[in-house]
C-alpha positions in Angstrom: 11.7 -48.1 -12.7 12.7 -50.3 -15.6 11.9 -49.6 -19.2 9.4 -52.5 -19.3 7.6 -51.3 -16.2 7.4 -47.8 -17.5 5.9 -48.9 -20.7 3.4 -51.1 -18.8 2.3 -48.2 -16.7 2.0 -45.9 -19.7 0.0 -48.5 -21.6 -2.3 -49.0 -18.6 -3.0 -45.3 -18.5 -3.9 -45.4 -22.2 -6.2 -48.4 -21.6 -8.0 -46.7 -18.8 -8.4 -43.5 -20.8 -10.0 -45.6 -23.6 -12.3 -47.1 -21.1 -13.2 -43.8 -19.6 -14.1 -42.4 -23.0 -16.1 -45.4 -24.1 -18.0 -45.8 -20.8 -19.2 -42.2 -20.4 -22.8 -41.9 -19.5 -25.1 -42.3 -22.5 -28.7 -41.1 -22.8 -30.8 -43.1 -20.4 -33.3 -45.7 -21.9 -37.0 -45.3 -21.3 -38.7 -46.9 -18.3 -38.7 -50.7 -18.6 -35.7 -50.8 -21.0 -32.3 -52.2 -20.3 -29.3 -49.8 -20.6 -27.3 -50.5 -23.7 -24.2 -52.5 -22.8 -23.0 -53.9 -26.1 -21.0 -50.9 -27.1 -19.3 -50.4 -23.7 -18.6 -54.1 -23.5 -16.8 -54.0 -26.9 -14.9 -51.0 -25.7 -13.7 -53.0 -22.7 -12.5 -55.8 -24.9 -10.9 -53.5 -27.4 -9.1 -51.4 -24.8 -7.8 -54.5 -22.9 -6.6 -56.1 -26.2 -4.9 -52.9 -27.3 -3.2 -52.5 -23.9 -2.1 -56.1 -23.8 -0.7 -56.2 -27.3 1.1 -52.9 -26.9 2.7 -54.2 -23.7 3.9 -57.5 -25.2 5.2 -55.9 -28.4 7.0 -53.1 -26.5 8.7 -55.6 -24.2 9.3 -58.4 -26.6 12.8 -58.8 -25.2 11.2 -60.0 -21.9 8.9 -62.5 -23.6 10.6 -65.9 -23.8 8.5 -67.2 -26.7 7.6 -66.5 -30.3 3.9 -65.8 -30.0 2.8 -64.5 -33.4 -0.5 -62.6 -33.9 -2.8 -65.4 -32.7 -0.6 -66.3 -29.8 -0.3 -62.7 -28.6 -4.1 -62.3 -28.6 -4.5 -65.6 -26.7 -2.0 -64.5 -24.1 -3.8 -61.2 -23.6 -7.1 -63.1 -23.2 -5.5 -65.4 -20.6 -4.0 -62.6 -18.6 -7.3 -60.6 -18.8 -9.1 -63.5 -17.1 -6.6 -63.5 -14.3 -4.9 -66.8 -15.3 -1.5 -65.3 -15.6 1.0 -65.6 -18.5 1.1 -68.9 -20.5 4.7 -68.2 -21.6 7.7 -67.1 -19.5 8.0 -63.4 -19.0 11.2 -62.0 -17.5 12.0 -59.4 -14.8 9.6 -56.9 -13.3 7.6 -56.8 -16.4 6.8 -60.5 -16.0 5.7 -59.9 -12.4 3.6 -56.8 -13.0 2.2 -57.0 -16.5 -0.2 -60.0 -16.3 -1.9 -58.4 -13.2 -2.2 -55.0 -14.9 -4.0 -56.6 -18.0 -6.4 -58.3 -15.6 -6.9 -54.9 -13.8 -7.8 -53.1 -17.0 -10.2 -55.8 -18.0 -12.0 -56.2 -14.7 -12.3 -52.5 -14.0 -14.0 -52.3 -17.4 -16.3 -55.2 -16.6 -17.3 -53.5 -13.3 -18.0 -50.2 -15.1 -20.3 -52.0 -17.6 -22.1 -53.8 -14.8 -22.6 -50.5 -12.9 -23.9 -48.9 -16.2 -26.4 -51.8 -16.6 -27.6 -52.0 -13.0 -27.1 -48.5 -11.8 -30.6 -47.2 -12.5 -32.0 -50.2 -10.5 -29.6 -50.1 -7.6 -29.3 -46.3 -7.1 -32.4 -44.1 -6.6 -32.1 -40.5 -5.7 -34.3 -39.5 -2.8 -37.5 -37.9 -4.1 -38.5 -34.3 -3.3 -41.8 -34.7 -1.4 -42.9 -31.2 -2.5 -42.1 -31.5 -6.2 -45.4 -33.0 -7.4 -47.4 -30.2 -5.7 -45.0 -27.6 -7.1 -45.4 -29.0 -10.6 -49.2 -29.0 -10.2 -49.2 -25.3 -9.2 -46.9 -24.2 -12.0 -48.3 -22.7 -15.2 -45.3 -23.5 -17.4 -46.1 -26.0 -20.2 -42.8 -27.9 -19.6 -43.0 -28.2 -15.8 -44.5 -31.7 -15.7 -41.3 -33.0 -17.4 -39.5 -32.1 -14.2 -40.9 -35.4 -12.8 -38.6 -37.5 -15.0 -36.7 -40.1 -13.0 -33.3 -39.0 -14.4 -33.8 -35.3 -14.0 -32.7 -33.2 -11.0 -35.0 -30.2 -10.6 -33.8 -27.2 -8.6 -36.6 -25.8 -6.5 -36.8 -22.8 -4.2 -40.1 -22.6 -2.4 -42.8 -22.7 -5.0 -40.5 -21.8 -7.9 -39.1 -24.3 -10.4 -36.2 -23.5 -12.8 -37.7 -22.8 -16.2 -36.7 -20.5 -19.1 -39.6 -19.0 -20.9 -39.8 -15.3 -21.7 -40.6 -14.2 -18.1 -37.9 -16.5 -16.6 -35.3 -15.2 -19.2 -35.8 -11.6 -17.8 -35.1 -12.9 -14.3 -32.0 -14.7 -15.4 -30.7 -11.7 -17.2 -31.2 -9.6 -14.1 -29.3 -12.2 -12.2 -26.3 -11.7 -14.5 -26.7 -14.7 -16.8 -26.6 -14.6 -20.6 -29.8 -15.7 -22.3 -29.9 -17.1 -25.8 -33.1 -17.4 -27.8 -33.3 -21.0 -28.9 -36.5 -21.0 -30.8 -40.3 -21.2 -30.2 -42.8 -23.6 -28.7 -45.9 -24.2 -30.7 -49.1 -23.7 -28.6 -52.7 -24.1 -29.7 -55.5 -22.1 -28.0 -58.2 -24.7 -28.3 -61.0 -22.1 -27.7 -59.9 -20.4 -30.9 -58.7 -23.4 -32.9 -60.5 -23.8 -36.3 -60.0 -25.8 -39.5 -61.1 -22.8 -41.5 -58.6 -20.8 -43.6 -55.6 -21.4 -45.8 -53.1 -21.5 -42.9 -54.5 -24.9 -41.7 -55.3 -26.2 -45.2 -53.0 -29.3 -44.9 -54.2 -30.2 -41.4 -57.8 -29.9 -42.6 -57.2 -32.1 -45.7 -55.5 -34.7 -43.5 -58.4 -34.7 -41.0 -61.0 -35.1 -43.8 -59.0 -38.0 -45.3 -59.0 -39.8 -42.0 -62.7 -39.3 -41.5 -63.5 -40.6 -45.0 -61.2 -43.6 -44.3 -63.3 -44.5 -41.2 -60.7 -43.4 -38.6 -62.1 -42.6 -35.2 -60.4 -41.3 -32.0 -60.4 -42.1 -28.3 -59.7 -39.3 -25.9 -59.3 -39.9 -22.2 -57.2 -39.7 -19.1 -54.7 -42.5 -18.6 -56.4 -43.6 -15.4 -59.6 -44.4 -17.4 -58.0 -46.8 -19.8 -58.8 -50.5 -19.5 -55.8 -52.9 -19.0 -56.2 -54.3 -22.6 -56.1 -50.8 -24.0 -52.9 -50.0 -22.1 -51.4 -53.2 -23.4 -52.2 -52.3 -27.0 -50.8 -48.8 -26.6 -47.6 -50.1 -25.0 -47.2 -52.7 -27.7 -47.7 -50.2 -30.5 -45.1 -47.9 -28.9 -42.6 -50.8 -28.7 -43.1 -51.6 -32.4 -42.7 -48.0 -33.4 -39.5 -47.5 -31.4 -38.0 -50.8 -32.4 -35.5 -50.8 -29.6 -34.2 -47.3 -30.2 -33.2 -45.1 -27.3 -35.9 -42.6 -26.4 -35.2 -39.1 -27.7 -36.1 -36.0 -25.8 -35.3 -34.7 -22.3 -36.7 -31.2 -21.8 -40.0 -32.1 -23.4 -40.3 -35.8 -22.7 -41.4 -37.7 -19.6 -39.3 -40.8 -20.2 -42.1 -43.2 -19.2 -45.4 -44.1 -20.7 -48.8 -44.8 -19.0 -47.2 -45.2 -15.7 -49.4 -45.5 -12.6 -47.6 -42.5 -11.1 -49.2 -40.3 -13.9 -52.9 -40.9 -13.7 -53.7 -37.5 -15.1 -51.9 -37.8 -18.4 -54.0 -37.9 -21.5 -54.2 -40.2 -24.5 -55.6 -39.4 -27.9 -55.7 -42.6 -29.9 -56.8 -43.3 -33.5 -58.3 -46.5 -34.8 -59.0 -47.3 -38.5 -62.3 -48.6 -40.0 -61.5 -52.1 -38.8 -61.0 -50.8 -35.2 -57.3 -51.5 -35.3 -55.2 -49.1 -33.2 -53.0 -47.2 -35.6 -51.4 -44.4 -33.5 -51.7 -42.2 -30.4 -50.6 -39.1 -28.6 -49.5 -39.1 -25.0 -49.8 -35.8 -23.3 -48.9 -34.6 -19.8 -50.9 -32.0 -17.7 -50.1 -28.3 -18.0 -51.6 -26.5 -15.1 -55.3 -26.7 -14.5 -56.5 -26.5 -18.2 -53.6 -27.4 -20.5 -51.8 -30.4 -21.9 -48.3 -30.7 -23.3 -47.3 -33.3 -26.0 -45.0 -36.0 -24.5 -44.9 -38.7 -27.2 -46.4 -39.5 -30.6 -46.5 -43.1 -31.7 -48.0 -44.7 -34.8 -48.1 -48.0 -36.7 -45.2 -47.9 -39.3 -47.7 -49.0 -41.9 -50.2 -46.2 -41.1 -50.8 -43.4 -43.7 -48.6 -40.4 -43.6 -51.5 -38.1 -42.6 -52.2 -39.9 -39.3 -50.0 -37.5 -37.2 -52.0 -34.5 -38.5 -55.3 -36.4 -37.9 -54.3 -37.1 -34.3 -53.4 -33.5 -33.5 -56.6 -32.1 -35.0 -58.6 -34.7 -33.0 -56.8 -33.6 -29.9 -57.6 -30.0 -30.6 -61.2 -30.7 -31.3 -61.9 -33.1 -28.4 -59.6 -32.3 -25.5 -62.0 -29.4 -24.4 -64.4 -32.2 -23.4 -61.9 -32.9 -20.6 -61.4 -29.3 -19.7 -58.2 -28.7 -21.7 -58.0 -25.3 -23.3 -54.3 -25.1 -24.2 -52.2 -27.6 -26.1 -48.4 -27.4 -26.4 -47.0 -29.2 -29.4 -43.3 -29.4 -30.3 -40.4 -27.0 -30.0 -39.1 -25.4 -33.2 -35.4 -24.6 -33.1 -34.7 -21.1 -34.4 -38.1 -21.0 -36.0 -37.9 -17.2 -36.7 -34.8 -17.7 -38.9 -36.5 -20.4 -40.9 -39.6 -18.2 -41.4 -37.8 -14.9 -42.1 -35.1 -16.4 -44.2 -37.6 -17.8 -46.7 -38.6 -14.4 -47.9 -37.3 -13.2 -51.3 -36.3 -9.9 -49.8 -34.6 -11.4 -46.7 -31.0 -10.2 -46.0 -28.3 -12.5 -47.2 -27.3 -13.3 -43.6 -30.8 -14.7 -42.8 -30.8 -16.6 -46.1 -27.5 -18.2 -45.2 -28.6 -19.0 -41.7 -31.7 -20.7 -43.1 -29.6 -22.7 -45.6 -27.4 -24.0 -42.8 -30.4 -24.9 -40.6 -31.9 -26.8 -43.5 -28.7 -28.7 -44.0 -28.7 -29.7 -40.4 -32.3 -30.8 -40.6 -31.3 -34.2 -42.0 -29.7 -34.9 -38.6 -31.9 -33.0 -36.2 -35.4 -32.7 -37.8 -35.2 -28.9 -37.5 -37.2 -27.9 -40.5 -39.5 -30.9 -40.4 -40.6 -30.0 -36.9 -41.2 -26.4 -37.8 -43.2 -27.4 -40.9 -45.3 -29.9 -38.9 -46.1 -27.3 -36.1 -46.9 -24.6 -38.7 -49.7 -26.7 -40.2 -51.9 -26.0 -37.1 -51.4 -22.2 -37.1 -50.2 -22.1 -33.5 -49.1 -19.3 -31.3 -45.3 -19.2 -30.9 -43.9 -19.0 -27.4 -40.2 -18.1 -27.1 -37.8 -20.4 -25.2 -34.3 -19.5 -24.0 -31.1 -21.0 -22.8 -29.4 -19.3 -19.8 -25.6 -19.4 -19.5 -23.0 -18.1 -17.1 -20.9 -16.9 -20.0 -21.0 -17.0 -23.8 -17.9 -19.1 -24.0 -19.8 -21.9 -22.2 -22.2 -22.3 -25.2 -20.3 -25.0 -27.1 -20.0 -27.3 -24.0 -23.6 -26.7 -23.0 -24.8 -27.3 -26.6 -23.0 -30.7 -26.8 -24.3 -31.7 -23.4 -27.9 -30.7 -24.4 -27.7 -32.7 -27.6 -26.5 -35.8 -25.7 -29.3 -35.4 -23.1 -31.9 -35.0 -25.8 -30.7 -38.2 -27.4 -29.5 -36.4 -30.6 -25.9 -37.5 -30.4 -25.0 -41.2 -30.2 -21.9 -43.3 -30.3 -21.3 -45.1 -33.6 -22.6 -48.5 -32.3 -26.0 -46.9 -31.6 -26.5 -45.2 -34.9 -28.6 -48.1 -36.3 -31.4 -46.8 -38.5 -33.9 -44.1 -37.9 -34.3 -42.8 -34.3 -37.9 -42.0 -33.5 -38.4 -39.0 -31.2 -40.8 -36.3 -30.0 -41.6 -35.0 -33.4 -44.1 -35.2 -36.2 -43.2 -38.8 -36.9 -42.1 -39.7 -33.4 
């Protein structure tokens, strides 16, 4: 193979590697949204241009014209579209290179098209017994197994989960379990606004009541069409086009006809304007688990507290006795490391977690949950081996929507949190 052909093949490999890296699967958008294609499309153009320019520069002795910068870019564009070279190219390079530029470009275009249309064109066969298995489970996260982009492993009546009981089973099976943190759960039969522990929540609730705020609590199936439209519109404004955060504790769809048993706790101000709402999914026969929290961006900061207190006070009217809020990553470290007599290792770990909080809302979620004096339920991660932890951690962060490519880091990302 000639030097020109060798360079062309090597450059094509580089171009395809760039495409593969740029087009890897990103967090899936919520139902009704279009997959992001701007970043991948720019990757295709950039990789094609880089490949074409590299090939022309490395084989300038086979190019029978003085192209310059603009001319080189124009030639790459022409070849990418399949129009061939506009200037004479000599030897095997001239025969192979234009087609290879077109191949890099059109492979990229096809990949972007598949990314945009894949969720519509490809549907995984549903598990006919999954809904019944979810309904029979008593785990607060089980309903999220019904996400469209989630594959749930089921054996008989058992679903894969990892609470404290499941962690013991996984350890007995030879897996390594890692304590990730704690889930905040309210026992609504015992919930009270009395005492110092719930002082902030109590103050927020009283401020809301004095300001004329009132709540609506109902099943999704009981909402009127105009109410659904207002809730969806508020959610759209809050998210402002951002990709949905959350995977393990997020359903990925809102007020869908397939979920008639989900619950809504909505707050309206004194002028009867909708200002925010909670969307909750069923948890067994008498529980609810927080899926999404939305609010008007101009609403007062205490609205999230008001909504949770209203949920705790009024959900028992619908037979709900347990309410799962958010997950607090390494909550015990944040709590124990705050003590003046805490060992230096705990204080250092807490300091690191607080530094990471600006990116991942670690401390803010813990502080928000703590306002309601919840019970803390441990959650675990099960691994085949400890050395798999870095790869699993990165994959988890991507699935939860916490890691984004540079072109998608535009402003604040609402999520399943005190403000999301």
